[in-house]
N, C-alpha and C positions, 0 to 999 in steps of 0.2 A: 392274696384273696380280696375279693371284692364286696365290699359291705354298703349297702344303701341305707342312709339316713334321712327320714323323712318326720315333720312333725306340724301338727296343725297350728294354727297361730296362737292358740291358747297353750301351746305345749313348745314352742320355739327355744325360750331362754332356759326352760327345762334340758333340753336337749344340748345347748351348748354348754350348760351347767357339766353335764353327763360327759361331753367331749373332753372338758377341760378337767374334770376328776380322773378320766382315764387316758390323758393326753400321752402317755408313754405307750400304750398300747396302739393308739390310733395314730402315732408318729412313726412306727416301723416301717421299713422300708416294703415290706411284703403286703401291707394293708393300704388298700385302695378305694377310697371313699367316693361314692356317687350320691347324687341326691337331687330332691326337687328343688326348682329353683331358689325360692325365698329362704328355705331351710339352708340350702347349699352357701348363699350370701352370708348369712349370719354365720356358718361355720367359718367361711373363708375370713371375715372379719375378727373372728377368734385366733386366726393363724393356722388354719387346718386348710390342707389342699383337697379340694373337692372338684370332681368332674359335675357340674349343673347341668341337668335337663330342665324341661319345662316346669314352671308353676303347677301343683298339684290340679288345680282347678283347669288349667290350660292344657291337660294331658299330660304331665309329668308323672302322675301314679300311673297311667298306663304304660309312659314309656319305661318305666323300672319293672312294670310286671311282665313288659316284653323280654326283658334282660333276663329274669327270674325263668321264663318259660325258655328262653335259649340256652340255659345252662351258665351264664355268664357272672351272674350274682350269685353270691354265696350266702349271705345273711341279709335281713331286713330288720333296721330298727325303726319302728313307726310308731313314735309317741302321740298317740292318737287322743282327741279331746272328746270322750264319750258324751257330754253333757252339751254339745254344741250340734248345729246342725250344719251339715257340708252339702252343696249342691252336687258335688263330683262322688257322692257314696258310692255309685255304681263301680266307678273306678277303684275305688278303694277297697269295696267287697272282693273285685276281679284280682287286685294284688294279693290280698290274704286268702284268697281260692287259690291261685297259683302257687303260693308259697306252700300250701297243703299239698296239691296235686303232686308238686316237684320235690318234695321233701326238704325244703329250705327252711332253716330256722328263723322265725319271726318272732320278735319282742315289741309288745304295743306298749309297755311301760318300762321307767327305769330299773326295777328290781329284776325283773326278766332279762333285760339285756346287760344287766351285770352278770347274771349268771352266764348268759352266753359267752361274753368275753373273757370270764374267767375260764371257762371250758376249754379254752383254746391253748 
């Protein structure tokens, strides 16, 4: 199962905390993490194996959206910061839209992400 992890700058620490709290789940051999660049670097420093794409503002969100559209990505955990402005907002909306179009589970906060991984 391929799971994308993405977090805005103000939520990266929260993402790493979430990964650590659920490390038994994320370290399973059948779970493969992909990520935007900076979030992936933070996850790697915490001991997680991650395939990193570009940083979100440089096209990473669009790259992950492409994997969703191709049917390669099975779930997206995207800890968004709704109180900050993001220059790549169109890419973010495209990723969220494609999750809806292709019926891919999308969590935008830790509570929803926890429900998704507990359902597996």
